[in-house]
N, C-alpha and C positions, 0 to 999 in steps of 0.2 A: 345448548347452542341455538339461539333463535334463528329461524329461517330468514333469508333475504337481508342479512346484515350488509349495510352499505359501507364499503371501505372509505375512511375519511379522506376527503380531498378528491374522490373519484365520483363523478356524477353517475347516477343510476342508469341514465339513458345510454351511457357508454357501454355498460354491461349488456344492455339489451341489444346494442349493435354488435357486440362481440358474439352473442348467442346466435343472432341471425346469420352472421357470416360463417360461424362454425358449422351450421347445419347439423348433421348427425354425428359430428366428431366430438367426443367428450372433451370438455375444457375445464380447467381448474386453476384457481389462484393459489400460488404455492410460496413456500419459503418465508423470507422476512416479511413479505406483504401480509401473510396470515398472522405471523407473530405480532407484528405491530398493530394489526387490526384488533387482536385480542387485548393489546395494551392500550387501545384507544389512541393510537398515534398514527400520523401519516407516514407511510413508508416512502423513503426518498432514495434516489440514486446517490451512492456515496461520493461520486465525483462532481456531479452537476447540481445536486440538491433539489431536483425536481421530483414531484410525486411519481412513483414508479410502480407499475403492475408487472409482476413476474407471473407468467401464465404458461401452463403446460397443456399441450394438445395431444391427444392420442389419435391413432388411426381409427376410422369408422369401424364399427363392429364387423368382424370377419376379415379385415385386412391383415395380412401376415407381416410381422415386423421384419425389417431387414437391416443390413449393415448401414452405419452412418456413412454413406458413400454416395456422391452425386450420381453415379452410374448404376447404383443398386436398385433392384425392384423393391417396392412397388412404385418407384418414381419419386416426384417431389414429396417431401415429408409433410405431415399434416399441418405443422406450424407454418410452413411456407405457403401452403394453400390458403390458410386463414389470413396470413399477412397480406397476400396479394389481393384477396377479396376486400380486406379492410382498406387497402390503399385505393382500390377502385371505388369503394363505397363512399369514403370521405372526400376523395378528390385532392388535387394539389393545393387548394386553398387551406385545407386543414392539416394535411400531412406535410410537416415542415422538413422532416428527414426520414429516410428509409434506407435500410441496409439489410442484405441477406447474407447468410453464411451457409451456402448450400451444403457443403460437406458435413456440417454439424446439425443441419435441420433447424436452424435458428434464424430469427429476424428481429430487427429493432425498428420501432417507429416512434417518432415524436409527433404528437398531435397538438395542434393549437386550438383549444376549445374555448368557449366563452369564459369558463372558470380559470383559464390559464393553460400552460403547457403541461402535458402528461406524457410520460414515457411508457411504452409497451415493450416488454421483452418476451418474445414468444419462442418457445422451445418445444420440440417434439419429445414426448415422454421417452425416457431412455434408461438403460441399465448399464452399470459400469463394473468392470473387474480390473484388478491391479496385478498383472503377472509379475511385475517387478516393483517392490516397495519404493515409494517416493517418485517414481516416474509417472508420466501421463497414463491414464487408464485406457483400456480398450472399451469402446462404447458401442452399444447396439440399441436399436429402438426397443421400447418396452411399454409396459403399462404404467398407470399412475403409481401403483404400489412399488414398482421397480424404481421409479423416479424419486420417490420419497426415501427409499432405502439407501440411496447413494449420497445423502446429504451429511452435514457435519454433526449437528447436535439435534436432539429430539425437538427442541423448540423451533427448529427450522424444517422439521420433517412433517409438517401438517399441511393440509390443503383445504380449500373451500371449493367443493365441486359445484359448478354453476349449471343451472338447468332451467327449463321453462316451468312455469307453475305459478299459482297465485301466491304472492309474497305476504308476509305478516309484518305487524308492527309499523315502523317508520316507512318501510318500502311497500306497504300494502297496495298502493296504487300501481305498482310495477309488476309486470307479468313474468317474474323470474324468482328463483329461490336459490339458496346456498346451503349446502350440507357440509359440516365439518368432517374431515377425514383425518383421524389421529391414531395411526396404528402403533406408534411408539411411545405414547404417553407424554407427548410434548406439552399439552395444556396443563397437566399436573406439574410438570417441571417448571413451566413458566410461572405458575402460581407460587411455587416454592423458590423461585429465582435461582434455579440451579442449572448448570450446563452439564449435560450427560451425553456422551458419545453414543452412537447408534449400535455399535458392536465392538467386540474386543480387538479388532484389527484396524480400527479407524485411524489411529496415529501411525501405525506401521505403513498403511497405504498412503496417507497424505499428512505429513507432520505440520503442514501449514494450518491445519484445522485448529491447533492450539493458539495460533496467533489471532485467528478469527474469534476464538473464545475470549481472548484478552480484550479485543475490541468490544465484544458484547458486555464483558464485565465492566469496562469503563463507561459504556453508554447506558446500560440498563441496570447496573448494580447487581450483576449475576455472580454467583460463586460456582467453582468447579465441584461437581458431585464427587463424593469420596471414591466411588468406583472408577471415575474418570481420572482422578488424581493418581490412583493406583496404576491405571493403564499407562499414564504418562511416565511414571517412575520405572515400570518394568520395561517399557519400550525403549527408553533412553539407556537403561542398563544393557539391554540386548543389542542396541544399535543395529537394526536389521537392514540398513541401507548399504549399498555397495560402494560406499565412499567413507573415508575417515579423515580426521584432521591430519594434515601433512601430505595427503594425496594431492595431485594437481587440482587446483580449484575448478578448472573448466570441466572436470569430469564428474562433478557433483550432480546428483539427480536434480531434476527441475524443482522438486519440492524443497530442496535444500539450497536452491540457487535463485533463479529468476522469479519463481512463484513466491518464494520467501521474501524477496525484495518488494514485490508488489503488495504483499500484506503489510510489510513495514511502512511502505509509502502511505497506504491508507491509514494506518495507525497514527502516523505523525501528522498527516494532513487533515484527518477528519474526526479524530477522537481526542478525548482527554488523555494525552499520551503519558503524563505522570502516573495516572491510575493504571493504564494498560501495561506499562513497563513494570510497575510494582507488582501487578498480578503475575506477569510472566516470571519475574524473579522469585516471588513467593512460591510459585508452582515448581520452580527448578527448570523451566522450559527454555531459558536463555542458553542452555548447553547446546541447543540446536545451532546457535550462532557462533558462540565462542566461550570456552570455560572461563576466560578472564572476565567477560561481561557478566556471567552468572555470579561471580564473586565480588564484582566491583560495587562500591558504595558511593562513589562520587559522581555518578552519571547525572544526577539531578542538577548539580552545580554546573557541570560542563554544558549541559543542554540549555540551561538558563542563560549562561553567558553566550552560547552560540546564537541563541535567539536575539540577544541584544546586538550582536555583531552581524545579524542578518545572514548567518551561515545556514545552509541546509541541515536540518536536525538529524536526518539519517546519516549524513556525512560525519557530523560531530559524534554521533553515537558509535559509528564504526571505528572512529579514532581511538576508542578505548579498548579495542580488541588486542590480543597478544600480537597478532600480525595483521594490522589494518589493511595492508595492500592485498594480502591473500583473501581476506574476507570480502573486500571490495570487488575483487575479481570473481569470486564465487557468486556474489549477488549480482554481478554484472552492472555495477554502478556506472554512470556516465563517465566517459573518458576524462572530461574536465574535472570531475570529482576525484578520480584516481590521481590526476596530476597534482591536485591540492594535497592529497594525502602523502604523495611521494615528497613534495616540497616540505610538508610538515615534519616528516620523519627525518629529513636532512637537517632541518632547523633544530629539531629536538636533540639530535646528536651533537650539534654545534653548541647548544646551550648547556648540555650536560658536560661537555669538554671544558667549557669556560668556567663551570662551577667547580671543577676538580682542582684541588690545590697542586696535585702532582702532574697536571697535564702539560705544563710548560707553556701554555697559551695564556698570555695576559688578558685579563678581563677588560673590555672597553671602558674607558673612563669619561668619554665626551660624546656629545650628540653626533659629531662627525665619525667617531670610531664606531659607535653603534650603527650608524647608517651604513657604514662600509660592510659590517657583518650582515645586516638585514637586507642589503641590496646586492649581495653576492649572487653570481649566476645560479639560476635554478630556484631561487627563493621567490615567494609570491606574497603580496599583502594578505590574502585570505589565509595563507598558511600561518602567518604571524598571528592573525586573529584566532585561528584554531589553536595555536600553541597557548595563547592566553586563556582561551576557554578551557583548555586542559590543565590549567594551573601552572604552566611553566613560566619561568621568570629569569631574571628579575622583572617584575611587572611594570614598574614605572617607565623605564626606557622603552620597553616594547610598546606600551600604550602611547607614549609621547611620539614615537616614530610613526605609529599607525595613524594617529589623529593629526599630527602636525609636521614632523620633521621630513617625512617623505614628500611632502608637497612643496617644501621650500626650494627655491632655486637661487642661483647667484643673481645679484641685482644687475650685473653687467651681462649682456647677452653676447652670443657668438657674433652677431652683426656688429655690435659695438667694438669688440676686439678686432675684428677684421678691418673696421674703419680706422683703428689705431695702428694698423700695419701687420697684424698677425695673419699668417697664411693658413689656409685650411690644412688640417693634418693632425697627427697625434699631439703635437705641442699645444695646439688650440684646445683640444679636449682636456688635456692635463691641466691647463691654466684655469679652464672653467670649473673643473672639479676642485681645484685649490680655492677658488673664490667661493664656491658653494660651501666648502668645509668651513671657511671663515664665517660665512653667514650662519651655518648650523651652530658653530661653537659660541656664537653670541647668545644662543638660547640658554646657556647655563649661567649666565651672569645675573 
């Protein structure tokens, strides 16, 4: 590993400013920033797409680590001290955004540099333990080794320890150097394009790690290492989390609920989701969401149609679960998306009843009759679109209603009828519906 490697997209003078502000506090570039540097890629924030530096700062030599608590000794965490110095050093003209999370010892800065905007994510080195599988960990300050040991895969458990000293190669003119810290063999795994968990309890502690693995598989062409595949299989068989399918959805641990949803949102928003979902299914990891989704073969068609109808892909994916509403509640999808799912399930049952010969419910035969079904109370246009994406039918009248029939109105308005002597009231509304039905039924001629 040559010294003084310059991260792509990050000016070397920024690293010098970081070292000046850090003083005697050890500082290191960590995680995906190091991984992407070794792949000769610019590491970018997954939500905003800007170059992103993830940095870990340790307390100066001799300072005792404390609980991640704003009231705990030894006072403000090392990362917060560095962030405040950087804010003062650069000034308001360069620091476009600044945010501290004192309880967690982290800070975020957005710097407007001549080369463009750069994000800095500063965190105090920490160690994590998981007293309860799948729940949020207990966190304490720690050293760089502790911080690397808490990560998901070996390829993200490397660091570039930054320090003063005469650089080499491209950065020879700069008075800093970088040393690769790779205690878990991440560089070798990166060369072999394999995803390997750091320890045998990785998935028990945090099952969302396998979704991050699928994102890396889609983005970087990575494969799951055999021992990691075995860990996934045994963990799913044991199911060590204090929640099972059929339990109240709101009682699921965060790693099977909200944090799982956040990983899925990133997968659909930022990755080649067909590759990521295929990887999860090949690995058997979709059992974390729902057994029906693990067995399903038609999700590609459903999501392709959902994209055409401009439906949220996560919403359309959840619709394939055995109990879509329970999964939506567990993931804490937005209320408006749960309403779409509830409407979709109502419509699905209506369409199934219409298709049954013994249901006693005659199938609609005209645009007006179909409109009466699809516009019944509680049904929504996006639920009709979702039904079509799921392959429910008959397809032609649903598509015609979605694209045209629902927009048609009677050519005579309420004002016209009132001018002809109709009084306001139920009779007026009934006559308008009859006129609209006449207009609709002209569509089949």
